N, CA, C and O of each residue as an XYZ file, in Angstrom:
772
protein
N     124.521    -70.270     40.199
C     125.418    -69.448     41.119
C     125.935    -68.040     40.252
O     126.103    -67.863     39.046
N     126.091    -67.218     41.323
C     126.458    -66.007     40.714
C     127.842    -65.965     41.157
O     128.095    -66.073     42.357
N     128.727    -65.823     40.321
C     130.077    -65.988     40.469
C     130.696    -65.356     39.136
O     129.888    -65.217     38.217
N     132.274    -64.874     38.853
C     132.857    -63.861     38.492
C     134.161    -64.019     38.646
O     134.692    -64.355     39.704
N     134.789    -63.761     37.499
C     136.675    -63.966     37.498
C     136.812    -62.367     36.914
O     136.132    -61.901     36.000
N     137.709    -61.762     37.568
C     138.152    -60.709     37.321
C     139.699    -60.417     37.197
O     140.264    -61.135     38.022
N     140.458    -59.779     36.614
C     142.336    -59.749     36.327
C     141.947    -58.195     36.376
O     141.055    -57.541     35.837
N     142.944    -57.898     37.211
C     143.374    -56.441     37.015
C     145.171    -56.364     36.925
O     145.833    -56.928     37.797
N     145.578    -55.910     36.238
C     147.234    -55.609     35.962
C     147.226    -54.250     35.791
O     146.308    -53.649     35.232
N     148.367    -53.659     36.320
C     148.896    -52.049     36.087
C     150.386    -52.579     36.246
O     150.928    -53.622     36.614
N     150.761    -51.362     35.791
C     152.618    -51.313     36.099
C     153.002    -51.366     37.866
O     154.169    -51.467     38.246
N     151.953    -51.289     38.728
C     152.200    -51.804     40.206
C     151.938    -53.285     40.434
O     152.841    -53.999     40.870
N     150.917    -53.695     40.196
C     150.566    -54.882     40.826
C     149.642    -55.760     39.745
O     149.508    -55.399     38.576
N     149.154    -56.709     40.180
C     148.415    -57.671     39.346
C     147.670    -58.361     40.303
O     148.087    -58.662     41.422
N     146.249    -58.678     39.724
C     145.526    -59.196     40.593
C     144.356    -60.193     40.134
O     143.659    -59.741     39.226
N     144.042    -61.380     40.570
C     143.180    -62.045     39.723
C     142.314    -62.630     40.869
O     142.941    -63.208     41.756
N     141.257    -62.578     40.956
C     139.829    -63.178     41.732
C     138.747    -63.921     40.785
O     138.170    -63.708     39.718
N     138.803    -64.895     41.770
C     137.645    -66.015     41.534
C     136.682    -65.437     42.639
O     137.116    -65.270     43.779
N     134.931    -65.025     42.203
C     134.360    -65.191     43.182
C     133.097    -65.912     43.014
O     132.662    -66.050     41.871
N     132.394    -66.434     44.110
C     131.325    -67.047     43.898
C     130.647    -66.705     45.101
O     130.972    -67.244     46.159
N     129.829    -65.945     45.048
C     128.497    -64.944     45.993
C     128.166    -65.709     46.886
O     128.079    -65.364     48.064
N     127.787    -67.593     46.180
C     126.733    -68.434     46.914
C     127.253    -69.097     47.351
O     126.777    -70.232     47.310
N     128.011    -68.993     47.768
C     129.412    -70.104     48.621
C     128.853    -70.545     49.584
O     127.657    -70.714     49.820
N     130.188    -70.833     50.436
C     130.377    -70.997     52.076
C     131.061    -70.657     53.031
O     131.003    -70.826     54.249
N     132.154    -69.829     51.893
C     133.157    -68.972     53.040
C     134.512    -69.832     52.754
O     135.433    -69.791     53.570
N     134.584    -70.467     51.788
C     135.863    -70.926     51.361
C     136.707    -70.174     50.475
O     136.386    -69.931     49.311
N     138.088    -69.695     51.157
C     138.948    -68.537     50.872
C     140.268    -69.138     50.378
O     140.578    -70.106     51.072
N     141.042    -68.905     49.514
C     142.163    -69.297     49.230
C     142.577    -67.811     49.047
O     141.862    -67.348     48.158
N     143.545    -66.752     49.584
C     144.110    -65.641     49.906
C     145.260    -65.367     49.701
O     145.822    -65.681     50.750
N     146.147    -64.897     48.883
C     147.646    -64.666     49.000
C     147.956    -62.911     48.412
O     148.516    -62.806     47.321
N     147.678    -61.972     48.963
C     148.104    -60.949     48.567
C     149.543    -60.251     48.930
O     149.914    -59.251     48.315
N     150.411    -60.911     50.080
C     151.401    -60.779     50.192
C     151.454    -60.154     51.238
O     152.584    -59.834     51.608
N     150.640    -59.875     51.829
C     150.405    -58.337     53.178
C     149.557    -59.566     54.172
O     148.464    -60.129     54.108
N     150.586    -59.596     54.972
C     149.331    -60.924     55.984
C     148.068    -60.295     56.680
O     147.125    -61.018     57.004
N     148.060    -58.961     56.902
C     147.110    -58.709     57.890
C     145.770    -57.906     56.866
O     144.688    -57.431     57.212
N     146.445    -58.030     55.469
C     144.813    -57.506     54.165
C     144.895    -58.881     53.789
O     144.071    -58.934     52.876
N     145.466    -60.248     53.945
C     145.121    -61.190     53.588
C     143.836    -61.586     54.880
O     142.667    -61.934     54.711
N     144.562    -61.381     56.078
C     143.566    -61.756     57.002
C     142.106    -61.166     56.872
O     141.138    -61.927     56.901
N     141.951    -59.732     56.722
C     140.965    -59.108     56.590
C     139.705    -59.618     54.918
O     138.496    -59.836     54.845
N     140.403    -59.615     54.274
C     140.219    -60.354     52.690
C     139.505    -61.397     53.531
O     138.382    -61.201     53.994
N     140.205    -62.521     53.713
C     139.377    -63.578     54.122
C     138.387    -63.454     55.113
O     137.423    -64.212     54.999
N     138.407    -62.650     56.082
C     136.839    -62.414     56.757
C     135.998    -62.209     55.668
O     135.269    -63.179     55.462
N     135.846    -61.243     54.874
C     134.688    -60.749     54.333
C     134.171    -61.705     53.365
O     132.996    -62.065     53.295
N     135.028    -62.049     52.701
C     134.278    -63.787     52.176
C     133.882    -64.847     52.964
O     132.996    -65.613     52.586
N     134.634    -65.011     54.368
C     134.451    -66.109     55.343
C     132.932    -65.363     56.171
O     131.964    -66.078     56.431
N     132.948    -64.281     56.408
C     131.628    -63.742     56.956
C     130.412    -63.490     55.896
O     129.246    -63.692     56.234
N     130.680    -63.144     54.907
C     129.800    -62.865     53.844
C     129.315    -64.391     52.779
O     128.718    -64.544     51.713
N     129.872    -65.162     53.641
C     129.430    -66.329     53.181
C     129.652    -66.727     51.307
O     129.028    -67.340     50.441
N     130.790    -66.027     51.407
C     131.514    -66.027     49.555
C     132.334    -67.134     49.494
O     132.769    -67.587     50.553
N     132.714    -67.816     48.112
C     134.204    -68.439     47.900
C     134.527    -67.414     47.227
O     133.873    -66.723     46.447
N     136.057    -67.336     47.737
C     137.202    -66.457     47.336
C     138.414    -67.186     46.851
O     139.178    -67.709     47.661
N     138.535    -67.220     46.089
C     140.419    -67.250     45.476
C     140.408    -65.676     44.881
O     139.582    -65.048     44.217
N     141.713    -65.348     45.438
C     142.203    -64.309     45.432
C     144.301    -64.287     45.659
O     145.068    -64.584     46.575
N     144.422    -63.868     44.532
C     146.108    -63.915     43.987
C     146.606    -62.406     43.763
O     146.059    -61.688     42.926
N     147.561    -62.013     44.475
C     147.701    -60.729     44.276
C     149.585    -60.224     44.106
O     150.203    -60.420     45.152
N     150.266    -59.755     43.170
C     151.354    -59.576     43.219
C     151.816    -58.511     43.202
O     151.391    -57.984     42.174
N     152.415    -57.872     43.695
C     153.508    -56.249     43.886
C     154.318    -56.399     42.949
O     155.104    -57.346     42.936
N     154.271    -55.562     42.076
C     155.733    -54.990     40.884
C     156.056    -54.244     41.544
O     157.235    -54.166     41.199
N     155.858    -53.091     42.814
C     156.603    -52.144     42.684
C     156.762    -52.140     44.416
O     156.816    -51.065     45.013
N     156.837    -53.579     45.213
C     156.376    -53.540     46.296
C     156.063    -52.294     47.136
O     156.944    -51.895     47.897
N     155.284    -51.859     47.094
C     154.448    -50.663     47.610
C     153.121    -50.908     48.125
O     152.225    -50.956     47.283
N     152.703    -51.131     49.784
C     151.747    -51.755     50.285
C     150.485    -50.392     49.498
O     149.353    -50.469     49.021
N     151.047    -49.749     49.628
C     149.278    -48.944     49.250
C     148.771    -49.144     47.693
O     147.585    -49.051     47.377
N     149.572    -49.361     46.996
C     148.955    -49.965     45.673
C     148.291    -51.282     45.694
O     147.254    -51.437     45.050
N     148.858    -52.341     46.452
C     148.574    -53.419     46.906
C     146.794    -53.999     47.514
O     145.969    -54.892     47.320
N     147.058    -52.512     48.491
C     145.688    -52.635     49.011
C     144.950    -51.912     47.909
O     143.803    -52.360     47.886
N     145.059    -51.318     47.318
C     144.118    -50.433     46.676
C     143.689    -51.432     45.431
O     142.551    -51.606     44.996
N     144.781    -51.973     45.031
C     144.227    -52.832     43.304
C     143.299    -54.311     44.458
O     142.117    -54.587     44.249
N     144.097    -55.010     45.522
C     142.924    -55.927     46.144
C     141.376    -55.510     45.588
O     140.619    -55.875     44.689
N     141.382    -54.612     46.581
C     139.796    -53.854     46.853
C     139.321    -53.555     45.902
O     138.193    -54.041     45.821
N     139.734    -52.663     44.628
C     139.259    -52.492     43.275
C     138.899    -53.914     42.926
O     137.743    -54.306     42.767
N     139.819    -54.543     42.835
C     139.458    -56.235     41.480
C     138.275    -57.172     42.434
O     137.375    -57.789     41.864
N     138.451    -57.170     44.180
C     137.558    -57.771     44.625
C     135.762    -57.001     44.231
O     134.696    -57.334     43.713
N     136.197    -56.205     44.679
C     134.562    -55.374     44.433
C     133.993    -55.378     43.436
O     132.769    -55.470     43.338
N     135.184    -55.228     42.049
C     134.567    -55.375     40.813
C     134.086    -57.172     40.774
O     133.124    -57.708     40.223
N     134.633    -57.459     41.179
C     134.371    -59.273     41.020
C     133.269    -59.602     41.702
O     132.692    -60.661     41.452
N     132.817    -58.738     42.666
C     131.120    -58.558     43.354
C     130.016    -57.720     42.476
O     128.826    -57.881     42.747
N     130.385    -56.876     41.484
C     129.678    -55.930     41.429
C     129.115    -57.091     39.711
O     127.974    -57.122     39.248
N     130.084    -57.699     39.277
C     130.148    -58.483     38.660
C     129.051    -59.422     38.482
O     128.098    -59.320     37.709
N     129.348    -60.444     39.393
C     128.485    -61.450     40.058
C     127.278    -60.971     39.963
O     126.513    -61.348     39.075
N     126.969    -60.131     40.814
C     125.628    -59.582     41.116
C     124.469    -59.265     39.414
O     123.257    -59.094     39.282
N     125.375    -59.307     38.628
C     125.031    -59.095     36.967
C     123.796    -57.744     37.526
O     124.041    -56.759     38.223
N     122.862    -58.047     37.093
C     121.312    -56.993     36.984
C     120.565    -57.156     38.801
O     119.457    -56.846     39.238
N     121.415    -57.590     39.264
C     120.568    -57.916     40.707
C     119.526    -57.763     40.845
O     118.979    -56.862     41.481
N     119.062    -58.612     40.276
C     117.852    -59.381     40.388
C     117.502    -60.065     41.409
O     118.231    -60.974     41.805
N     115.977    -59.676     42.214
C     115.690    -60.870     43.262
C     116.465    -60.971     44.746
O     116.251    -61.833     45.598
N     117.697    -59.547     44.856
C     118.057    -59.650     46.128
C     117.498    -58.808     46.794
O     116.586    -58.040     46.488
N     118.187    -58.979     47.969
C     117.177    -58.617     49.313
C     117.696    -56.524     48.957
O     117.087    -55.470     49.139
N     118.826    -56.810     48.507
C     119.301    -55.455     48.028
C     120.190    -54.587     49.737
O     121.320    -54.132     49.918
N     119.041    -54.710     50.594
C     119.668    -54.020     51.959
C     120.315    -55.079     53.212
O     119.916    -56.185     53.577
N     121.200    -54.440     53.575
C     121.798    -55.480     54.506
C     122.192    -54.412     55.531
O     122.249    -53.233     55.179
N     122.477    -54.799     56.832
C     122.959    -54.404     57.735
C     123.924    -55.250     58.873
O     124.332    -56.354     58.513
N     124.174    -54.921     59.784
C     124.982    -55.513     60.667
C     125.344    -55.016     61.979
O     125.419    -53.792     61.870
N     125.642    -55.423     63.339
C     126.283    -54.787     64.210
C     126.950    -55.673     64.954
O     126.411    -56.380     65.806
N     128.515    -55.683     64.591
C     129.124    -56.582     65.177
C     130.365    -56.144     66.221
O     131.330    -55.427     65.956
N     130.051    -56.772     67.435
C     131.586    -56.241     68.241
C     132.993    -57.202     68.365
O     132.856    -58.415     68.202
N     133.887    -56.834     68.558
C     135.038    -57.546     68.555
C     136.025    -56.649     69.759
O     136.690    -55.621     69.630
N     135.768    -57.585     71.007
C     136.769    -57.301     71.918
C     135.833    -56.177     72.916
O     134.740    -56.173     73.482
N     136.838    -55.383     72.759
C     136.484    -53.809     73.079
C     136.115    -52.908     72.230
O     136.165    -51.712     72.514
N     135.688    -53.362     71.057
C     135.239    -52.338     69.711
C     134.041    -53.188     69.440
O     133.848    -54.389     69.628
N     133.221    -52.158     68.902
C     131.939    -52.151     68.262
C     131.685    -51.574     67.085
O     131.902    -50.363     67.053
N     131.253    -52.126     66.013
C     131.622    -51.634     64.612
C     129.847    -51.643     63.902
O     129.064    -52.345     64.542
N     129.463    -51.154     63.077
C     128.224    -50.868     62.380
C     128.360    -50.869     60.763
O     129.332    -50.231     60.359
N     127.677    -51.381     59.924
C     127.436    -51.274     58.618
C     126.248    -51.257     58.025
O     125.412    -52.056     58.448
N     125.876    -50.328     56.882
C     124.873    -50.792     56.655
C     125.190    -50.850     54.817
O     126.391    -50.716     54.581
N     124.578    -50.970     53.933
C     124.638    -51.234     53.013
C     123.257    -51.422     51.860
O     122.400    -52.297     51.990
N     123.281    -50.512     50.869
C     122.282    -50.683     49.853
C     123.277    -50.828     48.589
O     124.262    -50.164     48.262
N     122.446    -52.306     47.812
C     123.572    -52.347     46.381
C     122.298    -52.035     45.195
O     121.693    -52.689     44.345
N     122.308    -50.866     45.622
C     121.457    -49.922     44.476
C     122.571    -49.426     43.228
O     123.337    -48.706     43.868
N     122.912    -49.428     42.237
C     124.017    -48.815     41.573
C     123.932    -47.354     41.695
O     123.597    -46.481     40.893
N     124.273    -47.329     42.746
C     125.084    -45.677     42.624
C     126.025    -45.455     43.944
O     125.526    -45.416     45.069
N     127.511    -45.304     43.699
C     128.450    -45.201     44.918
C     127.870    -43.997     45.808
O     127.320    -42.918     45.587
N     128.178    -44.559     46.657
C     128.286    -43.499     48.109
C     128.766    -44.023     49.198
O     128.162    -45.030     49.568
N     129.583    -43.712     49.795
C     130.577    -44.432     50.892
C     130.481    -43.252     51.791
O     130.534    -42.067     51.461
N     130.230    -44.111     53.802
C     130.658    -43.059     54.988
C     131.505    -44.155     55.848
O     130.922    -45.057     56.449
N     132.983    -44.007     55.863
C     133.678    -45.014     55.923
C     134.582    -44.737     57.282
O     135.722    -44.278     57.214
N     133.968    -45.054     58.441
C     135.172    -44.092     59.385
C     135.435    -45.189     60.582
O     134.538    -45.566     61.337
N     136.689    -45.611     60.641
C     137.020    -46.340     61.408
C     137.982    -46.534     62.970
O     138.444    -47.434     63.672
N     137.865    -44.416     62.903
C     138.039    -44.363     64.161
C     139.372    -44.789     64.645
O     139.521    -45.267     65.770
N     140.218    -44.641     63.910
C     142.005    -45.451     64.272
C     142.813    -44.815     64.486
O     143.064    -44.098     63.517
N     143.727    -44.578     65.690
C     143.933    -43.979     66.610
C     145.764    -43.850     66.363
O     146.332    -42.758     66.332
N     146.361    -44.952     66.233
C     147.962    -45.898     65.371
C     148.010    -45.223     64.247
O     147.095    -44.960     63.466
N     149.678    -44.824     64.186
C     149.437    -44.740     62.465
C     149.518    -46.429     61.717
O     149.171    -46.631     60.554
N     149.947    -47.325     62.477
C     150.180    -48.214     61.732
C     149.718    -49.395     63.010
O     149.810    -49.499     64.233
N     149.090    -50.289     61.660
C     148.291    -51.752     62.325
C     148.766    -53.184     62.118
O     147.984    -53.592     61.259
N     149.473    -54.034     62.368
C     149.754    -55.205     61.802
C     150.794    -55.001     60.744
O     150.959    -55.954     59.982
N     151.465    -54.021     60.573
C     152.249    -53.782     59.117
C     151.537    -53.111     58.822
O     151.869    -53.476     57.694
N     150.605    -52.225     58.617
C     149.729    -51.859     57.712
C     149.373    -50.418     57.696
O     148.673    -50.157     58.675
N     149.547    -49.626     57.116
C     149.681    -47.966     57.537
C     147.789    -47.488     57.759
O     146.855    -47.698     56.985
N     147.797    -46.905     58.916
C     146.297    -46.441     59.245
C     145.782    -46.019     57.672
O     144.660    -46.346     57.286
N     146.701    -45.279     56.833
C     146.388    -44.482     55.304
C     145.955    -45.576     54.790
O     144.730    -45.698     54.787
N     146.483    -46.295     54.414
C     146.333    -47.840     53.598
C     145.078    -49.045     54.335
O     144.364    -49.647     53.533
N     144.968    -49.208     55.260
C     143.675    -49.597     56.033
C     142.685    -49.056     55.170
O     142.061    -49.660     54.298
N     142.564    -47.327     55.639
C     141.157    -46.560     55.651
C     140.911    -46.909     53.606
O     139.923    -47.344     53.012
N     142.362    -46.454     53.041
C     141.973    -46.766     51.839
C     141.652    -48.050     51.102
O     141.310    -48.120     49.921
N     141.762    -48.779     51.717
C     141.384    -50.414     51.462
C     139.575    -50.527     51.171
O     138.807    -50.886     50.278
N     139.521    -49.874     52.788
C     137.639    -49.739     52.735
C     136.907    -48.905     51.918
O     135.720    -49.004     51.606
N     137.974    -47.817     51.501
C     137.256    -46.738     50.601
C     137.197    -47.435     49.049
O     136.243    -47.288     48.286
N     138.190    -48.075     48.803
C     138.462    -48.479     46.948
C     137.260    -49.769     47.097
O     136.686    -50.087     46.055
N     136.901    -50.476     48.345
C     136.399    -51.487     48.047
C     134.911    -50.623     48.221
O     134.142    -50.958     47.320
N     134.419    -49.781     48.986
C     133.016    -49.243     48.506
C     133.081    -48.570     47.321
O     132.015    -48.524     46.707
N     134.001    -48.047     46.831
C     133.795    -46.990     45.606
C     133.411    -48.166     44.209
O     132.799    -47.913     43.171
N     133.855    -49.114     44.535
C     133.725    -50.116     43.101
C     133.346    -51.291     43.235
O     133.736    -52.204     42.508
N     132.331    -51.457     44.423
C     130.892    -52.246     44.627
C     129.996    -51.909     43.999
O     128.975    -52.515     43.674
N     130.349    -50.876     43.788
C     129.236    -50.236     42.986
C     127.484    -49.707     44.162
O     126.396    -49.893     43.616
N     127.499    -49.263     45.267
C     126.648    -49.740     46.041
C     126.985    -48.306     47.225
O     127.961    -47.560     47.297
N     125.668    -48.367     48.060
C     125.794    -47.468     49.164
C     126.523    -48.462     50.223
O     126.260    -49.625     50.529
N     127.653    -47.468     50.718
C     128.063    -48.449     52.205
C     128.277    -47.068     53.380
O     128.567    -45.891     53.593
N     127.910    -48.204     53.799
C     128.182    -47.101     55.678
C     129.070    -47.659     56.556
O     128.320    -48.402     57.188
N     130.339    -47.828     57.097
C     130.870    -48.413     57.747
C     131.764    -47.887     58.804
O     132.981    -47.705     58.760
N     130.826    -47.654     59.870
C     131.212    -46.912     61.207
C     131.395    -47.597     62.208
O     130.561    -48.320     62.753
N     133.296    -47.292     62.746
C     133.377    -47.912     64.242
C     132.838    -47.067     65.311
O     133.132    -45.890     65.518
N     131.837    -47.957     66.109
C     131.690    -47.046     67.210
C     132.006    -46.296     68.314
O     131.817    -45.191     68.821
N     132.898    -47.969     68.580
C     134.085    -46.842     69.695
C     135.280    -48.512     70.113
O     135.336    -49.689     69.757
N     135.716    -47.962     70.663
C     136.764    -49.164     71.060
C     138.134    -48.715     71.257
O     138.457    -47.601     70.847
N     139.111    -49.598     71.942
C     139.900    -48.987     72.528
C     141.313    -49.698     71.368
O     142.210    -49.018     70.870
N     141.148    -50.935     71.225
C     142.436    -51.511     70.230
C     142.067    -51.083     68.608
O     140.927    -51.156     68.151
N     143.271    -50.619     67.830
C     142.683    -50.700     66.964
C     142.685    -52.282     65.839
O     141.866    -52.527     64.953
N     143.479    -52.852     66.121
C     143.146    -54.091     65.447
C     141.941    -54.491     65.316
O     141.373    -54.717     64.248
N     141.370    -54.626     66.707
C     140.075    -54.830     66.732
C     138.951    -53.915     66.022
O     137.997    -54.346     65.374
N     139.210    -52.782     66.236
C     138.273    -51.983     65.305
C     138.215    -52.323     63.817
O     137.173    -52.471     63.180
N     139.109    -52.401     63.472
C     139.664    -52.810     61.836
C     138.614    -54.197     61.979
O     137.757    -53.986     61.121
N     138.380    -55.135     62.467
C     138.263    -56.674     62.340
C     136.867    -56.493     62.721
O     136.042    -57.153     62.090
N     136.359    -55.524     63.867
C     134.878    -55.172     63.825
C     134.539    -54.900     62.497
O     134.036    -55.775     61.792
N     134.805    -53.575     62.014
C     134.409    -52.990     60.810
C     134.295    -54.010     59.301
O     133.365    -54.103     58.500
N     135.610    -54.672     59.323
C     135.356    -55.776     58.521
C     134.346    -57.003     58.017
O     133.893    -57.533     57.002
N     134.319    -57.080     59.868
C     132.918    -58.491     59.787
C     131.610    -57.897     59.916
O     130.559    -58.535     59.857
N     131.717    -56.573     60.104
C     130.638    -55.711     59.933
C     129.982    -55.453     58.259
O     128.916    -55.788     57.742
N     130.926    -54.861     57.854
C     130.774    -54.729     56.478
C     130.055    -56.747     55.565
O     129.079    -57.002     54.860
N     131.025    -57.506     56.047
C     130.732    -58.703     55.328
C     129.603    -59.121     56.077
O     128.880    -59.689     55.259
N     129.126    -59.143     57.060
C     127.763    -59.465     57.096
C     126.482    -58.500     56.817
O     125.425    -59.011     57.187
N     126.377    -57.314     56.287
C     125.597    -56.304     55.600
C     125.570    -56.586     54.286
O     124.540    -56.366     53.649
N     126.824    -57.174     53.609
C     127.137    -57.802     52.218
C     126.311    -58.806     52.290
O     125.524    -58.792     51.344
N     126.082    -60.106     53.376
C     126.326    -61.134     52.874
C     124.209    -61.720     52.896
O     123.619    -62.649     52.343
N     123.600    -60.259     54.092
C     122.405    -60.032     53.745
C     121.809    -59.675     52.561
O     120.981    -60.297     51.896
N     122.394    -58.450     52.339
C     122.088    -57.339     50.732
C     122.199    -58.415     49.422
O     121.271    -58.429     48.613
N     123.359    -59.310     49.241
C     123.474    -60.268     48.284
C     122.196    -61.236     48.243
O     121.821    -61.856     47.248
N     121.584    -61.250     49.538
C     120.715    -62.945     49.722
C     119.609    -62.767     48.442
O     119.331    -61.695     47.905
N     119.100    -63.985     48.122
C     117.909    -63.670     47.328
C     117.009    -64.139     48.491
O     117.004    -64.932     49.433
N     115.923    -62.791     47.627
C     114.605    -62.663     48.270
C     113.577    -63.555     47.813
O     113.043    -63.387     46.716
N     113.300    -64.396     48.508
C     112.155    -65.639     47.586
C     110.983    -65.122     47.605
O     110.118    -65.945     47.304
N     110.501    -63.824     47.895
C     109.607    -63.028     47.229
C     109.594    -61.954     46.156
O     108.774    -61.208     45.621
N     111.174    -62.287     46.083
C     111.141    -61.003     45.067
C     110.983    -61.261     43.485
O     110.976    -62.294     42.816
N     110.870    -60.026     43.194
C     110.737    -60.247     41.106
C     111.415    -59.515     40.697
O     111.105    -58.446     41.223
N     112.478    -59.328     39.824
C     112.931    -58.292     39.046
C     113.411    -57.792     39.617
O     113.604    -58.400     40.671
N     113.979    -56.506     39.581
C     114.975    -55.529     40.599
C     114.231    -55.116     41.322
O     113.115    -54.765     40.939
N     114.739    -55.004     42.975
C     114.186    -54.708     43.712
C     114.245    -53.096     44.182
O     114.813    -52.745     45.216
N     113.529    -52.113     43.207
C     113.305    -50.767     42.871
C     112.219    -50.857     42.406
O     111.880    -51.742     41.621
N     111.264    -49.645     42.963
C     110.538    -49.084     42.541
C     110.595    -48.057     41.139
O     109.629    -47.459     40.666
N     111.867    -48.037     40.677
C     111.875    -47.792     39.820
C     111.797    -48.479     37.985
O     111.688    -47.992     36.859
N     111.901    -49.565     38.464
C     112.241    -50.906     37.324
C     113.803    -50.902     37.167
O     114.480    -51.644     36.455
N     114.118    -50.134     37.801
C     115.649    -50.664     36.986
C     116.713    -49.942     38.743
O     116.104    -49.429     39.682
N     118.284    -50.121     38.725
C     118.994    -50.188     39.976
C     119.703    -49.164     39.168
O     120.686    -48.584     39.631
């Protein structure tokens, strides 16, 4: 089983994560921010990962919790993947959410690159600022140690855009972390990720 435990403690927050990539989508999430709880739960549920995550704010600043939750969750995934042997490596998904459509593509090569385009128009969605939501996605992509593209193609409702993007990323990750039954070693012509 590919599991990890990661803790992050700063003067601003403390975050504890227990992750099982080969789980069934069981979650226990408490970030103190309901919409962030919802998004993190959706990533684990649709990514079929078991995830326990507890985050506490020391300064009550949403930006810091969103950032540190993303960093810690992504770092736990990176750690659980280890050398990334026998993984499918690539994953992609197109996910509709009512009026919105989003796509995601992931390459779990150990090179960080991201393109996140949520196309949000409102400044606040479910108690989180547009800036903090975008920062959550960027911080996750930067710390999972992968090439990550998440793009909202269209939509009218910003809540639906964020959910479509979240679920597309989760499904793409689920595919990419899957064990390739034909694979041996790392899935790279270089022989290393």
